[in-house]
C-alpha beads as a LAMMPS data file, in Angstrom:
LAMMPS data file: protein, C-alpha beads

126 atoms
125 bonds

1 atom types
1 bond types

-500.0 500.0 xlo xhi
-500.0 500.0 ylo yhi
-500.0 500.0 zlo zhi

Masses

1 110.0

Atoms # bond

1 1 1 0.099 -0.148 0.356
2 1 1 2.684 2.503 1.082
3 1 1 2.545 5.867 2.573
4 1 1 1.800 8.327 -0.324
5 1 1 1.375 11.709 2.016
6 1 1 1.946 12.677 5.678
7 1 1 -1.633 13.546 7.183
8 1 1 -2.565 14.629 10.300
9 1 1 -4.159 11.307 10.876
10 1 1 -1.286 9.750 10.083
11 1 1 0.821 11.962 12.993
12 1 1 -1.626 11.400 15.059
13 1 1 -1.304 7.940 15.460
14 1 1 2.607 7.050 14.820
15 1 1 2.105 9.627 18.638
16 1 1 0.693 6.786 20.276
17 1 1 3.223 4.291 19.528
18 1 1 6.001 6.728 20.411
19 1 1 4.911 7.927 23.674
20 1 1 3.983 4.128 24.422
21 1 1 6.492 1.758 24.347
22 1 1 4.020 -1.476 25.157
23 1 1 2.082 -2.783 22.428
24 1 1 -1.375 -1.183 21.845
25 1 1 -4.782 -2.770 20.964
26 1 1 -6.455 -1.618 18.227
27 1 1 -9.652 -1.307 20.412
28 1 1 -7.619 0.614 22.587
29 1 1 -5.812 3.285 19.439
30 1 1 -9.831 3.498 18.490
31 1 1 -10.978 4.673 22.481
32 1 1 -8.020 6.960 22.383
33 1 1 -8.604 9.136 19.189
34 1 1 -12.279 8.569 18.425
35 1 1 -12.717 11.873 19.002
36 1 1 -9.935 13.234 16.361
37 1 1 -9.650 9.792 13.738
38 1 1 -12.902 8.261 12.468
39 1 1 -12.092 4.157 13.343
40 1 1 -12.245 3.030 9.816
41 1 1 -9.068 5.728 9.014
42 1 1 -7.886 3.762 12.090
43 1 1 -8.001 0.466 10.931
44 1 1 -6.878 1.732 6.785
45 1 1 -3.467 3.411 8.556
46 1 1 -2.441 0.494 11.012
47 1 1 -2.743 -1.525 8.319
48 1 1 -0.498 0.884 5.575
49 1 1 1.661 0.924 8.900
50 1 1 2.429 -2.426 8.654
51 1 1 3.070 -3.093 5.249
52 1 1 5.526 -0.814 5.173
53 1 1 7.416 -2.401 8.131
54 1 1 6.818 0.665 10.893
55 1 1 4.508 -1.735 13.154
56 1 1 4.391 -5.473 13.686
57 1 1 0.444 -6.984 14.570
58 1 1 -0.325 -10.072 16.742
59 1 1 -3.602 -11.597 18.254
60 1 1 -3.862 -11.795 22.466
61 1 1 -5.702 -14.540 23.883
62 1 1 -9.199 -13.193 22.848
63 1 1 -8.294 -13.091 19.728
64 1 1 -7.546 -8.702 20.167
65 1 1 -5.278 -7.542 16.907
66 1 1 -2.318 -5.368 18.850
67 1 1 0.246 -3.260 17.420
68 1 1 4.191 -2.502 18.199
69 1 1 6.801 -0.814 16.176
70 1 1 9.344 -2.796 13.924
71 1 1 12.789 -2.629 14.787
72 1 1 14.802 -2.917 11.831
73 1 1 11.720 -3.784 9.241
74 1 1 10.704 -3.023 5.555
75 1 1 8.289 -3.191 3.311
76 1 1 9.005 -6.277 1.997
77 1 1 11.045 -8.302 4.867
78 1 1 9.671 -8.179 8.693
79 1 1 12.450 -9.244 10.877
80 1 1 9.536 -9.000 14.456
81 1 1 9.653 -13.148 14.571
82 1 1 9.860 -12.683 18.899
83 1 1 7.249 -13.603 21.884
84 1 1 4.510 -11.299 23.238
85 1 1 3.801 -11.273 26.543
86 1 1 0.214 -10.512 27.880
87 1 1 -0.136 -9.933 31.824
88 1 1 -3.341 -12.004 32.440
89 1 1 -4.147 -9.477 35.674
90 1 1 -3.344 -6.283 34.117
91 1 1 -3.652 -6.637 30.373
92 1 1 -0.845 -4.889 28.831
93 1 1 1.331 -6.380 26.017
94 1 1 4.758 -6.016 25.002
95 1 1 7.325 -7.242 22.704
96 1 1 9.735 -9.964 24.401
97 1 1 13.542 -9.223 23.192
98 1 1 14.049 -12.912 23.061
99 1 1 15.032 -14.748 20.036
100 1 1 13.135 -17.639 18.656
101 1 1 13.431 -19.701 16.357
102 1 1 10.590 -21.017 14.146
103 1 1 11.102 -24.207 12.330
104 1 1 11.070 -25.384 8.898
105 1 1 8.013 -27.437 7.751
106 1 1 8.990 -29.272 4.718
107 1 1 6.163 -28.343 1.371
108 1 1 4.988 -25.419 3.390
109 1 1 6.402 -21.619 3.744
110 1 1 5.493 -20.021 6.545
111 1 1 4.693 -16.498 6.142
112 1 1 3.507 -15.136 10.023
113 1 1 4.377 -16.834 13.281
114 1 1 2.992 -15.746 16.996
115 1 1 4.080 -16.878 20.435
116 1 1 2.243 -15.010 22.803
117 1 1 3.121 -15.840 26.620
118 1 1 0.453 -15.499 29.224
119 1 1 1.123 -14.635 32.939
120 1 1 2.021 -12.073 35.603
121 1 1 3.629 -8.904 34.495
122 1 1 6.345 -8.003 37.330
123 1 1 4.572 -5.231 38.497
124 1 1 1.083 -7.075 39.688
125 1 1 3.777 -10.091 41.375
126 1 1 4.714 -7.628 43.487

Bonds

1 1 1 2
2 1 2 3
3 1 3 4
4 1 4 5
5 1 5 6
6 1 6 7
7 1 7 8
8 1 8 9
9 1 9 10
10 1 10 11
11 1 11 12
12 1 12 13
13 1 13 14
14 1 14 15
15 1 15 16
16 1 16 17
17 1 17 18
18 1 18 19
19 1 19 20
20 1 20 21
21 1 21 22
22 1 22 23
23 1 23 24
24 1 24 25
25 1 25 26
26 1 26 27
27 1 27 28
28 1 28 29
29 1 29 30
30 1 30 31
31 1 31 32
32 1 32 33
33 1 33 34
34 1 34 35
35 1 35 36
36 1 36 37
37 1 37 38
38 1 38 39
39 1 39 40
40 1 40 41
41 1 41 42
42 1 42 43
43 1 43 44
44 1 44 45
45 1 45 46
46 1 46 47
47 1 47 48
48 1 48 49
49 1 49 50
50 1 50 51
51 1 51 52
52 1 52 53
53 1 53 54
54 1 54 55
55 1 55 56
56 1 56 57
57 1 57 58
58 1 58 59
59 1 59 60
60 1 60 61
61 1 61 62
62 1 62 63
63 1 63 64
64 1 64 65
65 1 65 66
66 1 66 67
67 1 67 68
68 1 68 69
69 1 69 70
70 1 70 71
71 1 71 72
72 1 72 73
73 1 73 74
74 1 74 75
75 1 75 76
76 1 76 77
77 1 77 78
78 1 78 79
79 1 79 80
80 1 80 81
81 1 81 82
82 1 82 83
83 1 83 84
84 1 84 85
85 1 85 86
86 1 86 87
87 1 87 88
88 1 88 89
89 1 89 90
90 1 90 91
91 1 91 92
92 1 92 93
93 1 93 94
94 1 94 95
95 1 95 96
96 1 96 97
97 1 97 98
98 1 98 99
99 1 99 100
100 1 100 101
101 1 101 102
102 1 102 103
103 1 103 104
104 1 104 105
105 1 105 106
106 1 106 107
107 1 107 108
108 1 108 109
109 1 109 110
110 1 110 111
111 1 111 112
112 1 112 113
113 1 113 114
114 1 114 115
115 1 115 116
116 1 116 117
117 1 117 118
118 1 118 119
119 1 119 120
120 1 120 121
121 1 121 122
122 1 122 123
123 1 123 124
124 1 124 125
125 1 125 126
């Protein structure tokens, strides 16, 4: 798809990821930006950001789509092969900087793999 021009909506959405280092659910983004950007535009821009290698996404335990900033990805190559952690107490979701290896599967091409680890974050275990 590609981002053709920098709009106010694009800037507002990217700003949410600049001020929050954790992953953000699409639902939360719509809530945060609902008075400035309509829901359809939020989802359309999120898809563009994924296509352009700016964000990656994954599904949580309830099937909700979450987004986080990419590190070193490009339009043609997503390098975000890492697990995500979701706290079962407070709901915070974040990327884990742990290397994992996705096995090669004979006669298959893997386009995406998601690992979600559920448990309690350091704040909730105290």
